[in-house]
Structure formats: structure tokens, C-alpha cells
Residue, then its C-alpha position, 0 to 999 in steps of 0.5 A: m863749761y865742758i866740751i862734748i866731742l862725738r866719738r863712735c856713737f857716744f859723746m865724750l864729756i871732757k872737763p879740766s881737772t880743776a872742775l872736779r874740785n870746783e864743780y863736783n856736784s854738777i859733774s856727779e849729776l852729769c855722770k849719772e844723767k848721761q851714763e857716760p864717762v867724763f874725761l878730765t884733763k890736766n894741762g890739756e892732756g887726758d888725766l882721769v876718767l870718771m863715771s857713775i857707779e851704775a855705769y861702771k857696774y854695767r861696763e864691768e858686766m859687759l866686759d865679763l860677758r865679752e870675756k866669756l863669749l870670747s872664751a866660748e868661741a875659742n873653745r868652739l874653734s878648737g873643736a869643743k863639743t857644741y850643742t843645738i838649741a833643741e839639745v840645750s832645751e831638752r837638758l834644761r827641761g830635764l833639770i827643771d823636771g828633776n829627770l837629770 
């Protein structure tokens, strides 16, 4: 038995830590099926978070993208040169055509 709590547009899947030992296969399937982390508790307190490899990779990619976007925005705000879509398209066409 697990507890599901609605939290910011996704469900928190919460299980006691003993479930990891006793229900590993079902927890593994739950992580893969829901693509959401499962929160494990120990003595009623948060202890660990489990997620599928796919969910973990996706999360890491999103965090990396967020970091790059924040860096680009900081550069823009500090006065770094920006480019219009037309300028970027022209540069890409030049790179593809071998003109640059």
C-alpha cells in the first residue's frame, strides 16, 4: 500500500523504507510506469527518493537546459550581444552551405 499526495501538478508517491526491501519489483515498476519519483520514509520522516533511470536522465537534461537558459539570460541582461532570428538563420545557412 502506498500513499499518493497531490503536489504541484504531479503526484507524490510515498512508501515506507521497508517497502523497498519487501516490494522492490513493484516499486521499480511504479517508478517506470509513472515516470515520477517515489519518496521513501523512515520512521515517518522523508529519507530517500527513487526514480527510474529514464526519469533521472530526463531530469538531469532539464536541469542542464535550465542552467544554460539562466546563463544566457544573465549574459543578455549584462549587455552581451544578441541576435535576431533572421541573423541566426542567415548564419546557419552560411554554415550549412560552407560559406562561413
